[in-house]
C-alpha positions as CSV (number, residue, x, y, z in Angstrom):
1,X,-49.0,28.2,-183.3
2,X,-47.0,26.7,-186.2
3,X,-48.2,25.3,-189.1
4,X,-46.3,22.4,-191.2
5,X,-47.1,21.5,-194.9
6,X,-45.5,18.2,-196.7
7,X,-44.0,17.9,-200.0
8,X,-42.6,14.6,-200.8
9,X,-41.7,12.6,-203.9
10,X,-39.0,9.9,-204.9
11,X,-37.5,9.2,-201.4
12,X,-37.1,13.0,-200.5
13,X,-39.8,14.8,-197.8
14,X,-39.6,18.6,-197.3
15,X,-41.5,19.8,-194.7
16,X,-42.4,23.3,-194.6
17,X,-43.1,25.4,-191.2
18,X,-45.3,28.4,-191.5
19,X,-47.1,30.2,-188.8
20,X,-50.6,30.3,-188.3
21,X,-50.9,34.4,-187.1
22,X,-49.2,36.9,-188.8
23,X,-48.4,38.7,-185.4
24,X,-47.0,35.4,-183.8
25,X,-44.4,34.9,-186.3
26,X,-41.7,32.7,-184.1
27,X,-41.1,29.1,-185.6
28,X,-40.1,26.7,-183.3
29,X,-38.4,23.2,-183.0
30,X,-40.9,20.5,-183.1
31,X,-40.7,16.8,-182.6
32,X,-43.0,15.1,-184.9
33,X,-43.9,11.7,-186.6
34,X,-44.5,11.2,-190.0
35,X,-46.4,8.3,-191.3
36,X,-46.5,7.3,-194.8
37,X,-50.0,5.2,-195.9
38,X,-50.7,2.6,-198.8
39,X,-54.0,2.9,-200.8
40,X,-55.7,0.9,-198.7
41,X,-54.8,3.2,-195.5
42,X,-52.6,1.2,-194.0
43,X,-49.5,2.5,-192.7
44,X,-46.3,1.5,-194.6
45,X,-43.9,3.3,-192.4
46,X,-43.2,6.0,-189.3
47,X,-40.3,8.2,-189.6
48,X,-39.1,10.5,-186.6
49,X,-38.7,13.6,-187.6
50,X,-37.4,17.0,-185.8
51,X,-38.9,20.4,-187.4
52,X,-36.0,22.9,-187.2
53,X,-37.0,26.2,-186.3
54,X,-37.0,27.2,-189.9
55,X,-38.9,27.5,-192.8
56,X,-38.0,23.9,-194.1
57,X,-36.5,20.7,-193.1
58,X,-35.8,18.2,-195.5
59,X,-35.7,14.1,-194.3
60,X,-35.2,11.2,-196.8
61,X,-37.4,7.7,-196.2
62,X,-37.5,4.3,-197.6
63,X,-38.7,4.5,-200.9
64,X,-42.0,2.3,-201.4
65,X,-43.8,2.1,-204.5
66,X,-46.9,1.2,-202.4
67,X,-46.6,4.6,-200.7
68,X,-49.6,7.1,-201.6
69,X,-49.7,9.6,-198.8
70,X,-47.9,10.9,-195.6
71,X,-49.2,12.8,-192.6
72,X,-47.4,14.8,-190.4
73,X,-47.5,14.8,-186.6
74,X,-49.1,11.6,-186.7
75,X,-49.9,10.7,-183.6
76,X,-50.0,14.1,-182.3
77,X,-46.8,14.4,-180.3
78,X,-46.6,18.2,-181.0
79,X,-48.7,21.1,-181.0
80,X,-48.9,22.0,-184.5
81,X,-51.4,23.0,-187.1
82,X,-50.8,20.5,-189.9
83,X,-52.0,22.0,-193.6
84,X,-53.2,19.0,-196.0
85,X,-52.8,19.4,-199.6
86,X,-56.0,19.0,-201.9
C-alpha cells in the first residue's frame, strides 16, 4: 500500500507518495481526485490527478482566497492511505 501527503500553497500542490511498510517499498501510479474546501466545509473545486510512481507529483490548481484545506483521494478512487497534516 502506498501513502500520500499534501503540501500546498499559492496555487501549487505537491503530493508526496510513500509506502506504508518498508518491506513493500514499490511506488505505483494512482488516479485520484483532490478536493479543495472553504472554511464552511464546502467543496470549492476538484482536480483530477495522476500520481506518478515517484516520490513527488506537483500540480497547479486555481487559486481561490476561500480555500483553507485540501483532501487527496476525494471520492476514494484509489487504494492509497492518505496521511493528513495536523
